[in-house]
N, C-alpha and C positions, 0 to 999 in steps of 0.2 A: 459571360462565359457560358458555353452550351453545356447541356446535360450529357454526361458520358454515355455513349451508346446510342444517342439520338441522332437521327438524320431527317432533314426536311427535303422531300423529293416531290416532283410533280405527281399528282394523284393518278393512280390507276383506278378504273371503275370498281374493280373487285375490292381493293383496299378501302376505297371510299364507302362502299356499302357496309363493310364490316364496322367501320367507325360510326357511321350514322345509326346503325341498328343498336348500338350500345348507348346512344344518347337519347334524352327526352326531347320532345318538340321545343320545350322552353330553353333547353341548353343549345340546341341547334340554332334557334332564332334569337339568342340573347342580344345580338348586335343588329338584327334585322327581322322585324316582325313577319315579313313575307315568308321567311324560311320556316318559321314555326307553323304557319298556316299550311304550308306544303307538307311538312313532316307529319301533320295530324291527319292527312288524307290516307285512304287505303292505297297501298303501294307508294306512299309518299317518299320514303327513303330511296326507293328505286328510281323514281322520277327525279329526285334531287341529284342522285349520283350520275345518271346518264344524260340528263338534259338541263335541268334548272341551274345547278351550280356552274357547270362549264359555260353556260350562256351568260352568266353574270360577271365572270371574271376568271382570273387564274386560280386554279385549285391545287392545293398542296396538302400532303399528308405528312405527319410526323411518325417515323418508324423508330421504335425503341427495341434495340436488339433484333431488328428486321421485322418486328410485329407492329401492325398499325395501332397507333396510340392516340392520334389526334388529327385535327384538320384545321385548315385556314383557307380563306378565300379573299383575294385582293381584287378590287375593281379600280382600274386606272382612270384618272381624271386628267385635266389639263396640266395642273401644277403638282398634284398630289395623288395619292391612292387612298381609297376607302377600304378599311377592313370590314367585310360584311359577315364574316364568321371566324371564330376561333374557339375551339373546344377540345378538351382532353377527355378520353374515355375514363369511366369511374375507377377502373382497376389500375390506372397509371397516374392518378393524381398525387399531389404532394411530393413530386420528384423534380419540380422545376421545369416541367415541359412547357407550360404556358409561357414562362419567361423565355425559354429557348425559341419557341415559335414566334413570339412577338419580335424578338431581336432579329431573327432570320427574316421576318417580313420587312423590317426596316432596312436591312441590308439589300434585299431584293428590290425594294422601291428606289433606294439610292442608286443602285446599279443601273436602273433605267433612266437616271437623270432627273427623277422627280424629287421635290424638296419638302414634301409634307406627307404625314400620315394622319388619318382621322377615322373616327367611328362613332356610332351612337350606342348608348347603353342606358338601361333603366336606372334612374337615380336611386331607386330602392335597392339595387344590387350593390350594397356597400362594399363588399369584397372586390367586385369588379372595378368600382370607381377608385378604391384605394390602390388596386393593382395598376391602373392607368396612371394615377398621380405619381406613384412610385417610379414609373418609367418616364417621367418628364412630360406627360400630357397635361394640358390645361383645358378647363371648361370654356366653351364659347356660349355666351348669353344664357347662363343657366337659370336665370330667374325672370319672372314677370311680376306685375302688380295686380292685386285683386282687392275688390271692395264688395262685401256682402251688403244687402239692402239695409240702409240706415237712414232713410228719409232723403230729403233734398241735399244735393251737394252744396257745401258752403263756399260758393264761388260768386263773385260780383258780376254785374252786367259787363259784357265784353265789347270792345271795339273791333275785335277780330271778325273776319268773314270766313266761312267754310263754303266753298263753291264746288259743287259736284263735277266730276270729270266723267265723260262718257266714251270718248274716242280711245280705242285700245292702244294705238301708236303713241298718243300723247301720254297715256298712263304709263306705258313702259319706259318712255324717255324720261319722264319726271321721276319715276320710281328708281331707275338706275342712278340718276344724278343725285337724288337725296340719299339713297342707300350708300353710295360711295362716300359722300361727304360725312355721313354719320360713322361709317366704318373707319375712315382715315383718321378721324379725330376722336373716336371712342373705342376702337378695337384695332389700333394701328399694328399691334404685334402680329396679327393674323390677316391683315388687310389683303395681301396678295392672293391667298388661298380663297378667302371669302368672295372676293370680287370675281375670280375666275371659275372656281369649282362650286361655290355655294352661293352664287350671286343672288338668287331669288329664294334662298332658304328661309323658311318661316314655319313655325309650328302650327300656324293656322292658315286655312285656305284663303288665298288672295283672289282667286277667280270668282269668289262669291262676295257679296256685299258691294259697297260703294267707296270709291276714292274721292278725296276732297283736296283742293288747293286751299292752303291756309294763308290769308292775307291780313297784314296789319298796315293800314293807311296805304293801300294799293301795293305794298311790298310783300312779295311771297316769302314767308318765313318757315314753310314746311309743307309736308304732305301727310294726309291722314287717310286711314282706311277703317271702315266700320262694317262689322258683320254681326247681325242680330238674329237670335233664335228666341224661342218662347221663354227660355230660362236664363239666357245670358247674352251679354253684348261684349264683343271683343273690339277694342280700339287699338290700332297700330299707329304709332307716331314717329315720323322722321323729321326732326326739327332742326332749324339753324342752330348750331352750337352756341352762338352768342346769346340765345335766349334760354339755354338750359339753366335751370335753377333760378329763374326770374319770374316775376309776375306774368310776363307775356307768355311763358310756357303754360301756365294755368289758364290764361285767357284763350289761348289757342285750343286747349282741351275743352274749355267751356263752349267755344264756337261749334265744335263737333257735337257736343251733347245737345246744344240748342237746335241743331239741324235734324235731330231725331224726334220721332213722335212719342216714343216711350223709352224708359230706362228699366230693363228687366231686373230681377232679383239680384243677379250677380253681374258685376262689371269687371272685366279684365282689361288691362292696359299693357301693350307691348311697346317698349321703347326701342329705338333703332340701334342701340349699342349698349354694351356693358358700361362704357364710360358715362353715357347719359344717365343710366340708372344710378350709378354711384354719385354723380354730381347732384342729382335732383331728389334722392330718396326722402330727404327730410320734408320737402314740400308735399310729396305724395302721402307720406304718413300723416301729415297735418290734416288732410281731408279724408282720412279713413282708409287709405290703401295700405296693404302689407305685401312685402315681397314673398313670392311663392316659388319653390323649386319646381322645375319642370319634371314631368313624369319620365321623359327621356332627355338626356343631355348629350351634346356633341363634345367629344374630346379631340383636341388637336395637338400635333407636335411638329415643329420644324425639324427637318433632318439636315443638320448643318453641313454634313459631308457631301450632300448631293451636288452642290455647286462645283466642288472639286472633282467629283466623279464625272459630271457633265463636261467640264473643261478637259479632263483627261481623255474622254472619248473623242472629243473634237480634234485632238492633236494627232 
């Protein structure tokens, strides 16, 4: 139910400026770091109002008794829309306007025939995370695994092979194949959106480092990626689900470790789906890894009325 006296309307530059000037850069960029960086520049709010936000998506303001009280920005994807900004001015908070705007955003997205809403938020913003969860959003891959230096990894000699990949086309083909398999069996609830709008989403850069085919007795059982810096090494694993939570999973990981010349102080492991992490967490804990909450988490929500809306428009 909307807040009495509130209206959500397409943004005029003058109203948008007024809202932006009442917000801090951190509030403007709570869902997208790029906006905070823009807001911190000289004349940043002016640039956001007349150029940056309109170029990123559809910009809306919330009017409370005809006075600008908040803003939101929606960026359309293939199956869903990303909310890249939602903020209420300090003098208008605690009146339910954030709820009104989020509900309005979901209606607008559904009316366009899209079936998902998603956004990113800092996991340390507990109120924002609770707000999202209260509106039916769920976290997508909110954790990874970390091991601080504790000496040699307690893993046996492995029969697995880690063979480096160099051809970009081959890397992309294999990555998409393994990514889809992990999503479909480990995050099936959001597979359509992830495959279409977030297909190569990863919190770590994949254009750096090296990809490896993982082979067991000439049979490919997964794909690995290793990115090493002075202080840390990040290993991403997309494994055949039949080896999740088995000795072969640990041996595939060992093959990647053996292919590296050094192991830095901190070792992070990214598994290809939440389902994989849940299945295998006990084995990773046994060799010294602990789950760590990401600094920023992706929140997703299916909009169940979108299919009806899309069918209605088609008739």
